[in-house]
C-alpha positions in Angstrom: 11.0 37.1 -26.4 13.7 37.1 -23.6 16.8 37.5 -23.7 19.1 34.8 -22.6 21.5 36.1 -20.5 25.3 36.0 -20.9 25.7 33.7 -17.7 23.2 31.3 -19.1 25.3 30.8 -22.7 28.5 30.2 -20.8 26.8 27.8 -18.4 25.1 25.5 -21.5 28.8 26.2 -23.3 30.2 24.8 -20.1 27.8 22.3 -20.0 28.4 21.0 -23.8 32.7 20.9 -23.0 32.4 19.1 -19.5 30.5 16.3 -21.1 32.7 16.0 -24.6 35.6 15.9 -22.3 34.4 13.1 -20.4 33.3 11.5 -23.7 36.6 11.8 -25.3 38.8 11.0 -22.4 36.4 7.7 -22.4 36.4 6.5 -25.6 39.0 8.7 -27.5 38.3 11.7 -30.3 37.7 8.9 -33.1 35.8 7.0 -31.9 33.3 9.6 -29.9 30.3 10.9 -32.2 28.6 14.1 -31.8 25.6 11.8 -30.9 27.4 10.0 -27.9 28.2 13.9 -26.9 24.4 14.8 -27.4 23.6 11.6 -25.2 26.1 13.1 -22.6 25.0 16.2 -22.4 21.4 15.6 -22.9 20.8 18.4 -25.2 19.4 18.5 -28.8 21.5 19.0 -32.1 20.4 22.5 -32.5 21.5 24.0 -28.9 24.9 22.1 -29.3 25.1 23.3 -32.7 24.2 26.4 -31.8 27.7 26.8 -29.8 29.7 24.3 -31.9 29.3 23.9 -35.5 30.6 20.3 -35.2 33.4 17.7 -33.2 36.3 19.3 -34.6 35.5 22.9 -32.8 34.5 21.1 -29.8 38.2 19.2 -29.8 39.3 22.7 -30.9 38.0 24.6 -27.7 38.8 21.7 -25.3 42.7 21.7 -26.8 43.0 25.3 -26.1 41.5 24.9 -22.7 43.4 22.1 -21.8 46.6 24.1 -22.6 45.7 27.1 -21.0 45.2 25.0 -17.1 48.5 24.3 -17.8 50.2 27.0 -19.1 48.3 29.5 -16.3 49.9 27.4 -14.2 53.3 27.5 -15.3 52.7 31.6 -15.1 51.4 31.6 -11.9 54.2 29.6 -10.4 56.9 32.0 -12.2 55.1 35.0 -10.7 56.2 34.0 -7.2 58.6 36.2 -5.8 61.3 35.0 -4.7 60.8 32.2 -7.4 61.1 28.6 -6.3 63.7 26.5 -7.4 62.5 24.1 -10.3 62.4 21.4 -8.2 59.3 23.1 -5.6 58.2 24.8 -9.0 58.0 21.9 -11.1 56.1 20.1 -8.6 53.9 23.0 -7.8 52.3 23.2 -11.4 52.0 19.7 -11.6 50.0 19.2 -8.7 47.8 21.8 -9.5 47.4 21.0 -12.6 46.7 17.1 -12.0 44.1 17.9 -9.0 42.3 20.6 -10.6 39.4 18.1 -11.5 39.3 19.6 -14.8 36.2 18.8 -16.6 35.0 16.8 -13.4 37.8 14.2 -14.3 40.5 12.4 -12.7 43.5 13.4 -12.1 44.7 10.8 -15.1 42.2 10.4 -17.1 42.7 14.4 -16.9 46.4 13.6 -17.8 45.5 10.8 -20.9 43.4 13.6 -22.5 46.2 16.1 -22.8 48.1 13.4 -23.9 45.6 12.5 -26.6 45.2 16.3 -27.2 48.7 17.0 -27.9 48.6 13.6 -30.6 46.0 15.0 -32.1 47.9 18.3 -33.0 50.2 16.3 -35.2 47.5 15.7 -37.9 45.1 18.6 -37.3 46.9 22.0 -38.3 44.4 24.3 -36.5 45.0 22.2 -33.6 48.9 22.5 -34.2 48.5 26.1 -34.4 46.6 26.5 -30.7 49.9 24.6 -29.6 52.2 26.5 -31.0 51.1 29.7 -30.0 50.3 28.9 -26.5 53.7 27.0 -26.3 55.4 30.0 -27.4 53.9 32.2 -24.8 54.7 29.2 -22.1 58.1 29.6 -23.0 58.9 33.7 -23.0 57.2 33.0 -19.5 59.8 30.5 -18.7 62.7 32.6 -19.8 61.5 35.4 -17.4 61.8 32.9 -14.7 65.4 32.0 -15.7 66.6 35.7 -15.5 65.0 36.0 -12.3 66.8 32.9 -11.2 70.3 34.3 -13.0 69.3 37.7 -10.8 69.2 35.9 -7.7 72.5 34.0 -8.3 71.4 30.7 -8.0 71.6 29.7 -11.8 74.9 30.3 -13.9 74.9 32.4 -17.3 76.6 29.5 -19.2 73.5 28.0 -20.7 71.1 30.4 -22.8 68.0 30.8 -21.1 65.3 29.1 -23.7 67.3 26.1 -23.3 66.6 25.9 -19.5 63.2 27.2 -20.1 62.6 24.3 -22.5 63.9 21.8 -20.3 61.8 22.9 -17.5 58.5 22.6 -19.7 59.9 19.1 -21.5 60.2 17.7 -17.2 56.5 18.8 -16.9 55.2 17.2 -20.1 57.1 13.9 -19.3 55.3 13.9 -16.0 51.6 14.7 -17.2 52.3 11.3 -19.7 54.0 9.2 -17.1 50.5 9.8 -15.1 48.5 9.0 -18.2 50.0 5.9 -18.7 50.8 4.9 -15.4 49.1 7.2 -12.9 50.7 7.8 -9.4 53.1 11.2 -10.4 52.8 12.7 -6.5 54.3 16.0 -6.8 56.9 15.1 -3.8 57.8 12.6 -6.8 58.5 15.3 -8.6 60.3 17.7 -6.5 62.4 14.9 -4.9 63.7 13.8 -8.2 64.5 17.0 -9.7 66.4 17.8 -6.7 68.4 14.8 -6.8 69.2 15.6 -10.0 70.0 19.3 -9.6 72.7 17.7 -6.7 74.5 16.2 -9.2 78.4 17.8 -9.1 79.4 17.9 -13.0 82.6 15.9 -13.7 85.0 17.2 -16.0 85.9 14.9 -18.8 89.6 14.4 -19.4 
């Protein structure tokens, strides 16, 4: 019997995940059955179960992949020298994530899928563990970025690094939610809005 190449196995796994992601994005996780996934990808049950024992395993794989996409965009931007200011950096990150056609989905559809994945972590301990691990890794990467800002003399030392990193991550998450709910989150909107906030002069309270 001829051996199946790793390239073929990877392509088949990709086919399943892409098709399942389209189903989940269209109908939600709970309204999508394995039969829906099988129909979408055009494969037999045996072919799909060879890679994923059940729907929860597919959801876990998509959760991990989607987070890697978001985290990877953050980490790539953080490696730039010198680091771009937060307004330009977040604009770059969101522009890359939302324009990437992940799973072949339109940007708003992909953003909606990400929000669904986040909501699933509230009820699924396995997904929550994946999210916690990825979030912790991303926070560490952004703490290094904050250190780079301090070294460049563009950020003071009066706020803890982790507080700045978490706030920047929250801004990106918020814009992904906006794209999912309303659409039309353009990189220039993110950049201009953050630049405006960064220009506010702190006022002393008497």
